BAFITOR-9176 format. One record per residue: residue in one letter; x, y, z of N, C-alpha, C in turn. Coordinates in steps of 0.2 Angstrom, whole numbers, plus 5000, padded with zeros to 4 digits. Each point is the difference from the previous one (the first is absolute). Example, Ala and Ser with C-alpha at 12.3 -4.5 7.8 and 13.67 -1.06 7.14 Angstrom:
BEGIN
A506649725039499650065000500450065000S499850054996500450065001499650055003
END
This chain:
BEGIN
M476645344651500050044996500049994993S499950044996500249984993500750044998A500449974996500550034996499850094998E499650005000499750074994499950055009N499749975003500050055006500750025003V500549935003500350015003500550064995S499850014995500650054994499850065001R499150015003499750075001500550025007A499949955006500050025004500850025000R500549984998500650014999500350065000T499550044993499950054997499550095005W499549955002499850025006500750045004K500449945003500450035003500450044999R500449994993500350044999500050065001L499550034996499450044999500150055008A499749955006499850045003500650025006W500349954999500650045005500450075000P500050014993500450064999499550075003L499549964996499450075003500050015008L499849965002499949985008500850045003L500549984996500550035004500150064999T499950034994500050065001499550055004A499249945002500050085003499949995006V500449935002500350005010500550075000V500450034994500650025001499750094998Q499649994996499550084999499750015007A499949935003499550045007500550025004A500749955001500450015005500250095000L500250014993500350094997499350045004I499749974999499350065003499950025006Q500149945005500049975005500550045003A500649975001500750015005500250084995P500250035005500550065002500749974996R500350054996500649994996500450025005A500649964999500650005004500050095002G500150005008500050095000499650025001E499349984997499550045000499649985006D499950075003499550015008499349984999S499549975000499450044997499650075000G500350045004499850074999500450024992S500249994996500450024997499849954992R499449945002499749954996499550064996P499849994994499150044996499949965004R499150034999499750005005499150044998V499649985000499450034998499550025007D499850075004499950005004499250015000A499550005005499350015000499850044997D500250064996499750034997500249974991G500349974997500249964998500850034996V500250065004500550014997500549955000A500650014995500449964999500750045002H500449965005500550045002500649974998V500750034995500249974997500850045001P500449945004500850015001500350034995A500650045000500350014995500449944997M499950014993500349954998500350014992S500649964996500050024993499749974994V499650034997499849954994500650034993P500249954997500450014993499550004997P500450054991499550004996499949924996S499450014999499549944996500349974996R500149924999500649964997499449984993F499650045000499749994993500250104996M500450035001499850064998500749984996S500250054994500549984994500350045003P500749984999500750005002500050094999E499750024993500050075000499650065003A499349945003499650065006500450005005R500549915004499950015007500950074999S500450014994500650045001499350075000K499450034995500050055002499550015006F499749955005500049995005500350055004I500649965002500650025004500250074998K500050034992500250064999499750055004L499449975001499250065001500050025008F500049945004499750015005500649965006S500650004996500550005006500550075003N499850024992500350095003499750044992P499350025007499650024995500050094998E499750014994500350084997499650055006P500350045001499950055003499350004997S499250055006499550024994500050075003P499450024999500050065004499550025005P500150025007499849995004499450015002A499549985006499350024999499750074999G499550004998500050084998500350064997A500549964996500650044996499550024992D500250054999499550044995499949964993I499250004999499949934995500350024994R500250044996500450034995500749945002L500250005003500749965005500149954996V499349975003499749915002500050004993R499850044997499749974993500750024994E500450035001500449994996500849935002H499950005006500449945005499649964994D499449985000499849944997500149994991E500150074998499849994994500849984998R500750045006500649964998499849935000K500049975009500249934998499649954995N499350014998499949994995500449984991A500450065000500250044994500449944996P500349955003500749964998499349925000F499550005000499849945000499350024992V499850065001499650044991500749994994A500649995001500550034998500149914996R500149935006499849954999499749974995A499250035003499549964996500050024995Q500250084997499950014992500749984996A500649965004500549984996499749925002L499549985003499649934998499549984997Y499650085000499549984997499750064996P500450024991499950054997499250045000V499850045003499450034997500050104999N499550004998499950074999499750025005I500150085003499650035005499650074998E499450014999499950044998499450035006E500250085001499650015003499650044998R499149995006499450054996499649995006V499550034998499550015004499349984998I499949965005499349974998499550005007G499350034996499450005005500550085004G500250044998500350045005500650005005V500349914999500349985005500849994996R500650015004500650014996500149925001T500449974994499949925001500849994994R500249955000500550004994499749914999V500250014993499749934995500649974999I500049945003500849954996499649984996T500549974996500049964993500649965000P499949924999500849964999500150034991K500750025001500450014993499849954994A499849954999500249924998498850014998G500050055002499449994998499349965006V499650045000499549955005499749944996A499849945003499849934996499550034998A499749944995499250024995499649995005R500149935006499450035004499850035005N500650055000500050065004499750054998R499750004993500150094998499450015002D499449975001499550035005499950015006R500549985003500149975008500550085003V499950035004500650035005499849995007L500750015003500050005008500350085004V499650005006499950065003500449975005N500750035002500449995006500050065005L499949995006500050065005500449985006H500450034999500750025004499949985007G500549985003500250005009500350065001G499950015005500250045004499950045007G499549985005499650005004499650064999F499750014994499650064998500450075001L500749974999500350095002500850014994W500049924997500550034994500049944996G500650014993500049944995499950004994E499650075000499550004993500550004997G500750034997500649984996500349945000N500749985002500249944999499649945003G499750015006499649955003499749984996A499750044995499449964997500349964993L500650034999500349984994500349944999T500049985009500449925000499649945002E499350055000499349965001499850004993S500250044994499649974993500449984998I500750024997500649984997499949934997P500249955008500249934996499249964997I499550035003499249984998499850014995A500150054997499950044993500549944994G500749985003500749974998499449925000V500049995003499949904998499450005001G499650045001499150014997500050004993K500350054998500050044995499449984997I499850085004499450035001500050075003T499850064999499850075001499850025008V500450045003500249985008499850075000I499550045005499950065001500050025006T500550045004500150015005499950085001V499550015009499650034999500150045008A500350074997500250055005499550035004Y499649975003499749995006500150075006R499650035003500150055004500149975007L500550035004500349995004499850025007A500249985006500050035004500950025002P500050055003499650045006499750064997E499950024995499950044996498949984997F500049954999499349975000499949935003K499550005003499649935004499449974997F500049955003499249944996499750044997P499450024994500349934998500450034993A500350045001500150044993500649954996A500549955002500149964994499449924999S499549995003499549954997499650074994E500350055003499450054993500450004995D500650015000500550014994499949954997V500449925001499849944998499350024996A499549985002499450004999499850054991S500450045003500150064993500149964993V500749995004500549994992499549904998Y499849975007499649944996499550034994R499650035002499450044999500150014990E500650034998500450034995500049924997L500549965002500049944999499749974998L499450005002499149955000500050034994K500350064995499650034994500249964992E500549975004500649964995500049935001H499849985005500449915004499250005002R500149934998499149975006500449995006A499549995005500250005007500649944999A499749934997500349955002500550004997D500250054998500650004996500550065003I500050025009500450045003500249945006G500650025002500249985006500450065003I499849995009500550055003500249945005Y500650034999500549985008500350065002G500349975005500550065005500449955005C500550045004500449975004500050055007S500049975007499950035005499350055001A500150055001499550054999499750004992G500249974996499749994996499549954998G500149965005499849934999499350005004M499950065004499650015005499750044997L499950064995500050034994499449974995T500449954999499649954995499349975004A500149985003499549965005499450064999E500250065004499750075001499650034994A500449994995499750024993499449974997V500149935001499449954997499450015005A500150025008499250035002499950054998W500550054997499850075001499749994991F500149974995499549964995499550015003Q500149965003499049945002499950075001Q500050065006499550035001499950074995E500549994992500050064995499649954995K499749935001499549984996500650014994L500649965000500449964995500249925000P500050004994500149945000500649975001Q500149935004500949995002500349974996P500550035003500649974995500149934998G500449964996500149934998500349995007A500350015001500549955005500650055005I500050005006500550045005500449995002G500450045000500849945008500250055006T499949995003500150045007500749955002F500550055000500749955002500350055004C500249965009500250045006499850055002G499149984996499750065007499149974996S499750015004499149964998499450015002A499649974999499450035001499850015008G500450005004499949995007500450045007S500050035003500650015006500649985001L500350015000500649995003499949945007G500249975001500349945006500149944999G499849955006500349944999500649995002D500249934999500749995002500550044996S500050024996500450024994500150075003S499450045000500250055006500550045005H500049935003500649995008500549984999L500249944992500649965000500350014994A499650034995500550014994500250055001S499950055003500750075002500549975002L499849955006500749985004500549954995L499849964994500249954997500550054996V499850075000500650024996500450085006G500049985005500250045004499750085001E499550014999499750035002499250015004S500050065005499249985004499350024996P499749965004499449964999499850104999S499550024996499750074999499550005004A499950065001499450025007499549995000A499649984993499549964997499949935001A500749985002499949895002499350005003D499750035004499749985005499350004998T499950084997499150014999500149994991G500650004997499750014991499850055000S500050085003499650034998500450044995L499650034996500250054993499950075004S500050005004500150094999500350045002L500849935005500650045001500350034993M499549974994500350004993499750064999P500550084998499850074999499349994994Y500149974995499449994996499350005002F500249935007499350005001499650015005S500550065002499950035009499450024998E499450014997499450024999499549945000A500149974997499649954999499949925003S499449985000499949935004500049964999S500649955005500149914997499249964997S499750045005499249944996499750044993D500350044998500050004993500049954995P499649974995500449954998500250044994L500050074999500350044994500750005003V500450005005500450005004500449934999L499549955005500049954999499649944998P500149984994499349964998499949935005I500749975001499749945006499550015003S499750085004499549995001499450004999S499949974995499349994997500149964993Q499649965005499949934996499849994992R499450074999499950004995500450034994V500350065004500650034994500449934999L500449995004500349954997499749944996S499549995000499749944997500050004991R500150095000500050014993500750004995F500549995006500650024999500349964994P500450004993500449954996500449985000P500149944997500549965004500850045000T500249965006500150065005500949965003L500650024995500749985004500350035004L500149965006500750025005500349995000I500650055001500649955003500450065004A500549975003500450025005500649945002G500650025004500549965001499749985008S500349955003499749975005500450055007R500450054998500350055005499850065001D499450014997499750074995499649995007F499950065004499750025005499150014999T499949994992499250004998499649934998V500649945000499849964999499649955003S499750025006499449955003499450054999S500050044997499450064996499949974995L500349984996499849974993500049945003F500249935004499749965002499150005001H500150055004499150035004499850034992A500250024998499550034993499949944994Q500549954998499649934999499649985002A500050005004499549945005499250044999A500350085001499250025000499650004990L500650024999500050004992499549934998T500449945001499749934998499450005004S499950025006499449975004499150024997V500450094996499450004996499850004993G500749924997500049984994500250064996V500750025000500350064997500649934997E500350024995500649964998500550045004A500449975004500450015005500749964998E500750054998500649974999500550025004L500349935004500450035006500749984998H500650054997500849975003500350015001V500550005003500450015008500649954998W500550065000500549975000500650005006D500349955001500150015008500550034999G500150045008500950025001499850054997M499850044997499950064994499450075005W500450054999499850055004499450064995H499850045003499750064998500350024994A499349984994500250034996500849974993F500149955004500549954998500150044991F499549974998500149994991499950094996M500350045006500350084996500949994998D500049945003500850004997499849934995P500350054992499849924995500649975000D500750005003500349954998499849945005L499749985004500049975004499449914996P500249965001499749964996499249985003E499950035007499749965001499450084997S500250054999499850054996499650004995Q500549964997500049984993499049945001Q500249975003499549955002499550045001V499850055003499550055003499750024991Y500550034997499750054994499649924998R500349964997499749934997499349995002V499949995007499549975003499650074999V499850084999499850035000499850024993A500549984993499650004996499549934995K500149965004499749935000499350035002F500050015007499450015005499550064992F500250064998499550044997500249974992D500249994999500049934994499349954998R499949975006499649965002499350025000H500150075003499450025001499650044998L500450094999499950034993499849984993G499450035000499549974994499449955002A500149975005499249975002499650035001L499549975000499150035002500049995005Q499650075003500150025009499349975000H499949975005499349995003499750025006
END
């Protein structure tokens, strides 16, 4: 054997033995019960594909910032009492306003903005502009925010926490829409309100210069609005963002597991993904693409570039995975960002480093896509 071949053989042995040893150890760990563990307490998958998982302890993600880890412990180890199920909707909305008030105050301190109440297309809105001024490249652009809150609350402080940082970081005008909510109204009231605002904005802006985004219920409504625009023969916006809520129903692994990882029980819709349990959708059909656009490839294929954002401990993240795959399969540009260890709508807290990363991602996404020609 030549000296060169001998050298190659020795190199191969040095590389192969650690790999082989790692594989053997991993196989042993998979096959062998841990000390004191009997076969009945081991994870298993049954004949129906159901995974049976014994009690286990999961530490905070080591990828979280120290600030996020501290906030996670504060939020979920001793959660703030919420109004009980069935409480008067006014009490629920007041609770949400109080909860988000500190975030609004902090956001205004970090990102000074002007806030103007305005009726656009017959719908109440708030127009948020940075006090330092809108960037020159954004003078003809505008973002529309659709707030979260389960289609039940969120139009006040919740909407401002979603809008102020984006206006400040993006140096762009953001209009947050106070769309009609349940239980007073049902689907498609919110879609109609968004379309009314959008139709009015089209009188002063090209569709390509308008972006729409929302979190949680607002993320779902963003997708529904795009489907509604198609029905109304309105041009598609330049780009959209669906955060912590997507174009499809809830379901998948996260609907079962994510809630457990924040110390909560899975929702009643975890198995079925049904929206009928939400008062706003109580009279709507999940097969209607105006409700769930993912149910129609034709509707989905006409979506503009879409940004999807969530935390790995968000019960909606599997739905976002599914939506990205569906959008990509019909040729739509779908960009997905997931922050490990983070919870549902974590970026409402403007002090978290992860939240600030989200704001930059959102600003850059819309900066890249708004103004582009639509095909």
